[in-house]
C-alpha positions in Angstrom: 62.1 39.2 -13.5 58.4 38.3 -15.0 55.6 38.8 -12.2 53.8 35.0 -11.8 50.2 36.7 -12.8 48.9 33.4 -13.7 48.4 31.9 -10.9 47.0 35.4 -9.1 44.1 35.1 -12.1 43.2 31.7 -11.4 43.1 32.5 -7.5 41.0 34.9 -8.5 38.8 33.4 -10.4 38.2 30.6 -7.6 37.4 33.2 -5.2 34.8 34.7 -7.3 33.5 32.0 -8.4 33.0 30.2 -4.6 31.4 33.7 -3.4 29.2 33.5 -6.6 28.2 29.8 -4.9 28.0 31.2 -1.4 25.5 33.5 -2.5 23.7 31.7 -4.2 23.3 28.7 -1.7 22.4 31.9 1.0 19.6 32.9 -1.3 17.9 29.2 -1.7 18.2 28.9 1.9 16.5 32.3 2.8 13.9 31.1 0.3 13.0 28.4 2.1 9.5 28.7 3.8 8.3 31.0 1.2 6.2 30.2 -2.0 7.6 31.1 -5.6 6.4 34.7 -5.8 8.3 35.3 -2.6 5.9 36.0 0.1 6.3 34.3 3.0 3.6 31.8 4.7 2.3 32.5 8.1 0.7 29.6 10.9 -2.8 30.3 11.6 -3.2 31.1 15.7 -6.3 28.7 17.3 -8.4 31.0 16.9 -8.3 31.4 13.3 -8.4 27.7 12.3 -11.6 27.8 14.6 -12.9 30.7 12.5 -12.0 28.9 9.2 -13.4 26.0 10.1 -16.8 27.4 11.0 -16.7 29.1 7.9 -16.0 26.1 5.9 -19.2 24.5 8.0 -21.7 27.5 7.5 -21.1 27.4 3.6 -20.6 23.0 3.3 -23.5 21.4 1.6 -25.8 18.8 3.9 -24.7 15.2 3.7 -26.7 13.5 1.4 -29.1 11.1 2.8 -27.3 7.4 3.0 -28.8 5.2 -0.2 -31.7 2.6 1.0 -30.7 -1.2 -0.4 -32.1 -2.6 -2.8 -30.1 -5.9 -3.1 -29.7 -8.9 -0.6 -26.5 -7.6 1.8 -23.0 -8.3 1.0 -21.5 -11.8 1.8 -19.3 -11.7 5.0 -15.6 -10.4 4.6 -12.8 -12.7 2.7 -11.0 -15.2 5.7 -7.7 -17.3 5.3 -7.4 -20.5 5.7 -4.3 -21.9 6.5 -2.7 -25.2 4.9 -0.1 -26.2 7.2 3.6 -24.7 5.6 2.3 -25.0 2.5 0.2 -21.6 2.0 -2.6 -20.3 2.6 -6.1 -19.9 0.7 -8.3 -16.6 0.7 -11.9 -17.6 1.0 -15.5 -16.0 1.2 -19.2 -17.6 2.0 -21.7 -16.6 -0.4 -24.2 -18.5 1.6 -23.1 -22.4 2.6 -21.1 -22.1 -0.6 -17.6 -21.2 -0.3 -15.5 -19.8 -2.8 -11.8 -19.2 -3.6 -11.1 -15.9 -4.0 -6.9 -16.7 -3.6 -4.3 -19.0 -3.7 -1.1 -18.0 -1.9 1.3 -21.5 -2.4 4.5 -21.0 0.4 8.0 -21.0 -1.0 8.6 -23.9 -3.0 4.9 -24.7 -3.3 2.7 -24.8 -6.2 -1.4 -25.0 -6.8 -1.6 -28.3 -8.7 -4.8 -27.7 -11.4 -6.3 -30.5 -11.9 -9.6 -31.2 -13.7 -11.1 -33.7 -11.0 -10.1 -31.2 -8.2 -13.5 -29.8 -7.3 -14.8 -25.8 -6.8 -14.4 -26.0 -3.2 -10.7 -27.4 -2.7 -7.2 -26.8 -3.9 -3.9 -29.1 -3.8 -0.6 -27.3 -2.9 2.0 -29.9 -4.7 5.7 -29.3 -3.2 8.9 -31.1 -4.1 9.3 -34.3 -2.5 7.1 -34.0 0.2 3.1 -35.2 -0.1 0.3 -32.9 -1.7 -1.2 -30.9 1.1 -5.2 -31.1 0.4 -7.8 -28.3 1.7 -11.5 -29.0 1.4 -13.4 -25.7 2.1 -16.3 -25.5 3.8 -18.7 -22.5 5.2 -20.3 -22.6 8.5 -22.9 -20.0 9.3 -21.1 -18.1 6.5 -17.7 -18.1 7.6 -15.1 -20.1 6.2 -13.4 -23.0 7.7 -10.9 -25.7 5.7 -10.0 -29.1 6.4 -6.5 -30.0 5.5 -4.9 -33.5 4.8 -1.8 -34.7 3.0 -2.0 -36.5 -0.3 0.2 -39.1 -0.9 2.5 -38.7 -3.8 1.5 -41.0 -6.9 
C-alpha cells in the first residue's frame, strides 16, 4: 500500500509558511516605537522638558526688531458683498475706491462680461431669471454693495 506523502508534504510546507508569516508579523509589531537602528524612544519627564526648553531659550538669538513701515498702511481686508441667490463678490477698498478681488457666481449663474459695466459693478446672468447687478462702493474704508434686478433684454 502506498503512503500519502504528497498531502503530508503540503501540510508541512503550509505550516512552515504560516510560522514564518507569524514570526515576521511579530517582529514588525515588536519594532513599532523604535527607529531604524532598533533603539527605543523614551518619553521625557516634565523636568527634562523644562530643562531642554530653558537650554534652547538660552542659546536662541534675540528677536529682530519689527521693521518700521515706510509705505502707507495696507488697505482693509476684503469683505464679501452678497448678491442674493446669484452669488457674492469679494471686494477691497483702496481709500474710497472699491476693487474687486473675486466674483463667485452661485450654481446656475455666471458673471456677465460687458464693456459697458463699470469697474465697480458686477452683473450676474442667470437662466430664465432677471440679471442681478451689484454696484460697489466704499464707505469709511468698508465695502458695500447695492443689489438690483435687471430685466432681460
